[in-house]
C-alpha positions in Angstrom: -52.8 134.3 -7.0 -51.0 137.8 -5.7 -48.0 136.6 -6.1 -48.3 135.5 -9.6 -49.8 138.5 -10.4 -46.6 140.7 -9.1 -44.2 137.9 -11.5 -46.2 139.2 -14.3 -45.9 142.9 -13.5 -41.8 142.3 -12.6 -41.6 140.5 -16.4 -43.6 143.6 -18.0 -41.4 146.1 -17.1 -38.4 143.9 -17.7 -39.3 143.4 -21.2 -40.7 147.1 -21.5 -37.2 148.2 -20.8 -35.4 146.1 -22.8 -37.9 147.0 -25.5 -37.1 150.9 -25.3 -33.0 149.7 -26.0 -34.0 147.7 -29.0 -35.8 150.2 -30.5 -33.3 153.0 -29.5 -31.0 150.5 -31.6 -32.9 150.1 -34.3 -33.2 154.4 -34.7 -29.4 154.7 -34.4 -28.9 151.7 -37.4 -31.8 153.2 -39.4 -29.6 156.9 -39.0 -26.3 155.4 -39.5 -27.7 153.3 -43.0 -28.6 156.8 -44.8 -24.7 158.2 -44.0 -23.4 154.5 -45.3 -25.6 154.5 -48.6 -24.2 157.7 -49.8 -20.8 157.1 -48.8 -21.6 153.8 -50.8 -23.0 155.5 -53.7 -20.0 158.1 -53.7 -17.1 155.6 -53.8 -18.4 152.7 -56.1 -18.8 154.7 -59.4 -14.9 156.1 -58.3 -13.6 152.7 -57.9 -15.3 151.3 -60.8 -13.8 153.7 -63.0 -10.3 152.9 -61.3 -10.9 149.5 -62.6 -11.8 150.3 -65.7 -8.6 152.5 -66.1 -6.4 149.9 -64.6 -7.3 147.5 -66.8 -7.3 149.7 -70.2 -3.6 150.4 -69.3 -2.9 146.8 -68.6 -5.0 145.6 -71.7 -3.5 148.5 -74.1 0.0 147.6 -73.1 2.6 144.8 -74.1 4.4 145.1 -70.8 4.0 142.2 -68.2 3.6 144.1 -65.0 3.6 141.5 -62.0 0.6 142.9 -61.0 -1.7 142.2 -63.4 0.5 138.6 -64.5 -0.9 135.6 -62.9 1.6 133.4 -61.8 2.3 129.9 -63.4 1.7 127.9 -60.3 0.3 130.0 -57.8 1.1 128.1 -54.0 -0.1 131.1 -51.9 -3.1 133.2 -51.8 -4.2 136.2 -49.3 -7.7 136.3 -48.1 -9.1 139.9 -46.5 -12.4 139.0 -44.4 -14.7 141.7 -43.2 -16.6 141.6 -40.5 -17.8 143.5 -37.7 -16.7 145.0 -34.6 -20.1 144.6 -32.3 -22.9 141.9 -32.5 -26.9 142.3 -32.5 -27.0 141.9 -35.8 -28.2 138.7 -36.5 -26.6 136.7 -39.4 -24.6 139.3 -40.7 -20.9 137.7 -39.3 -22.1 134.1 -39.5 -23.1 134.7 -43.0 -19.4 136.1 -44.1 -17.5 134.0 -42.2 -19.3 131.3 -43.8 -18.6 132.7 -47.4 -15.0 133.2 -45.8 -15.1 129.2 -45.0 -16.0 128.3 -48.8 -13.9 130.3 -50.3 -11.0 128.9 -48.1 -11.9 125.4 -48.9 -12.0 126.3 -52.3 -8.7 127.6 -52.9 -7.2 124.7 -50.6 -8.9 122.2 -52.9 -6.8 123.7 -55.7 -3.5 123.2 -53.8 -2.8 127.2 -52.3 -2.0 128.1 -48.7 -4.5 130.4 -47.6 -3.1 133.5 -45.8 -5.9 135.0 -43.4 -6.0 139.0 -43.0 -9.3 140.0 -40.9 -11.2 143.0 -40.1 -13.2 143.5 -37.3 -13.3 141.9 -33.7 -15.9 139.3 -34.7 -13.8 137.6 -37.0 -10.6 137.8 -35.2 -12.5 136.3 -31.8 -13.6 133.2 -34.9 -10.3 132.6 -35.6 -8.5 133.3 -31.9 -11.3 130.7 -30.6 -10.1 127.9 -33.0 -6.4 128.6 -32.8 -6.0 129.4 -36.7 -3.1 132.3 -37.6 -4.1 135.3 -38.7 -1.6 137.2 -40.6 -2.4 140.8 -39.3 -6.2 142.3 -38.1 -7.4 145.1 -37.4 -10.6 146.8 -35.3 -12.3 149.3 -34.2 -13.6 151.2 -37.4 -15.7 148.8 -38.6 -19.0 150.9 -38.1 -17.2 153.9 -39.9 -14.1 153.3 -42.2 -12.4 155.7 -43.4 -10.2 156.1 -46.4 -7.2 156.2 -44.0 -8.6 152.6 -42.5 -8.3 151.1 -46.2 -5.0 152.9 -46.9 -3.9 150.8 -43.9 -5.4 147.6 -44.9 -4.2 147.7 -48.3 -0.8 148.5 -47.6 -0.3 145.3 -45.9 -1.9 143.6 -48.4 0.2 145.0 -51.2 3.1 144.4 -49.3 2.4 140.8 -49.0 2.0 140.1 -52.5 4.2 142.1 -54.0 6.8 139.8 -51.6 8.6 136.5 -52.8 6.6 133.6 -52.3 9.5 132.4 -51.1 9.8 135.1 -48.2 6.2 134.5 -47.1 4.6 136.5 -50.0 1.4 135.8 -52.3 0.5 134.6 -55.5 -3.3 136.4 -55.2 -4.9 138.2 -53.1 -8.9 137.7 -52.5 -11.0 140.0 -50.4 -14.6 138.5 -48.4 -17.0 141.1 -47.9 -20.8 141.7 -47.2 -22.0 143.8 -50.6 -25.2 146.2 -50.0 -27.9 145.8 -52.6 -30.8 147.0 -50.5 -31.9 147.9 -47.0 -33.6 144.1 -47.3 -30.4 142.3 -48.9 -27.2 142.2 -47.8 -24.9 139.3 -49.9 -21.5 138.2 -48.4 -19.5 137.8 -52.1 -15.7 136.9 -52.7 -13.7 138.9 -55.6 -10.3 138.3 -56.6 -8.4 141.5 -56.2 -4.9 140.6 -57.5 -3.7 140.0 -60.1 -6.6 142.3 -62.1 -8.4 140.0 -64.3 -8.4 141.3 -67.8 -10.9 141.2 -70.5 -8.6 140.8 -73.5 -5.0 140.2 -73.5 -2.4 142.4 -74.1 -2.0 140.8 -77.4 -5.0 142.1 -78.6 -5.0 145.8 -77.7 -7.4 146.8 -80.6 -10.3 144.5 -79.0 -11.6 143.3 -76.0 -13.1 139.9 -77.2 -16.2 141.2 -77.3 -16.3 143.5 -80.6 -15.6 146.5 -78.5 -12.4 148.6 -80.0 -10.4 149.8 -77.4 -8.3 153.3 -78.2 -4.5 152.8 -78.3 -2.4 155.0 -75.6 1.0 156.4 -75.1 2.2 155.9 -71.8 4.6 158.3 -70.1 7.2 157.3 -68.7 6.5 154.4 -69.4 3.1 151.4 -68.8 5.0 149.8 -66.3 5.3 153.5 -64.4 1.5 154.0 -64.7 0.6 150.8 -63.1 2.6 151.3 -60.5 0.7 154.4 -59.4 -2.4 153.1 -60.5 -2.6 149.6 -59.0 -2.2 150.7 -55.4 -4.6 153.4 -55.9 -7.0 150.4 -57.5 -6.3 148.2 -54.6 -7.3 151.2 -51.9 -10.4 152.4 -53.6 -11.4 148.5 -54.1 -10.6 148.0 -50.1 -12.4 151.7 -49.1 -15.7 150.5 -51.3 -15.9 146.9 -49.5 -15.5 148.4 -46.2 -18.2 151.0 -46.6 -20.4 147.7 -48.2 -19.9 146.0 -45.3 -20.6 148.8 -42.9 -24.2 149.7 -44.5 -24.6 145.9 -44.5 -23.9 145.6 -41.1 -26.2 148.9 -40.2 -29.2 147.3 -42.2 -28.6 144.1 -40.4 -28.9 145.8 -37.1 -32.0 147.5 -37.6 -33.9 144.4 -39.2 -32.3 142.2 -36.3 -33.5 145.0 -33.1 -36.8 145.5 -35.5 -37.6 142.2 -35.1 -36.5 142.0 -31.4 -38.6 145.1 -30.7 -41.9 143.8 -32.3 -41.2 140.2 -30.1 -40.6 142.6 -26.8 -44.5 143.9 -27.9 -45.8 140.5 -28.6 -44.5 139.7 -25.2 -45.7 142.2 -23.3 -49.1 141.9 -24.7 -49.0 138.1 -24.0 -47.7 138.9 -20.3 -50.8 141.8 -20.0 -53.4 139.3 -20.7 -51.9 136.7 -18.3 -51.9 139.7 -15.6 -55.4 140.9 -16.2 -56.5 137.3 -15.8 -54.7 137.1 -12.3 -55.9 139.9 -11.0 -59.4 138.8 -12.6 -58.6 135.5 -10.4 -57.7 137.6 -7.8 -60.9 139.8 -7.5 -63.5 136.8 -8.1 -61.5 135.0 -5.3 -62.0 137.6 -2.9 -65.6 138.2 -3.9 -66.2 134.9 -3.1 -64.4 135.2 0.4 -66.9 138.2 1.3 -69.7 136.2 -0.1 -68.9 133.2 2.1 -68.0 135.2 5.2 -71.0 137.1 4.6 -73.1 133.8 4.1 -71.6 132.6 7.3 -72.6 135.1 9.4 -76.0 135.4 8.1 -76.2 131.5 9.0 -74.6 132.2 12.6 -77.1 134.9 13.1 -79.8 133.0 12.2 -78.8 130.0 14.5 -79.0 132.1 17.8 -82.3 133.3 17.0 
């Protein structure tokens, strides 16, 4: 029984050390979430207003800009998948990859070839393990993305979109990421970035179709020039916001996973402690029984000698 007690004590020490690690990771993730939330809150209004500005320019003009005009027969679509560089985040990565797989299947069903762009080592590893082609990938900044990172990713996407399809370009651009809704809720979503979907047509400049009047615009130097300047910023802002939302979601998922691991470790320690106490009690009972038996044997031997 003594050996069994040593086993329990060794397991308790091991689980306690693991609990310290998971608790520390939980606290680190919790501290990072606050900063990530602030960045998401700061970038979302800018991205939304920039999207509204681009939509207003495109709707209020009669020009057919390639970045706001859908191809008659789109055959190729680019998909940007945002995953994480690290694990220990529960189902965060698997859920966003599942959303990307569903989008790919939907686009394939529409007869479109999907060109994959991937952010994060987990996504790169997933595609590499299955020998699936990746047009371009980026790693190393998913925990704390910067605008420079978003600009680098956006440049590759815009280059693919502005290249002719016959030369390897794409007709559409989609993004798949995890949207941060709250500390408890993070939802994988897919969005089409380009061509930009307009609520109103260019031939209806005074109405959005919902009874809302639109202002009339004069463009300097031209509507094309304004769109050329705004749309790259639009893509950068949307990609940056998606990277920030994905980072906040990842930290929230890590905190939740590490808290669950810490709670499980506490329950396991309690269970092992009860088993160790039972084993120690059994050892004490056995020792007492052996002592009592020895005393009785000595007493019997003394009585026989008399």
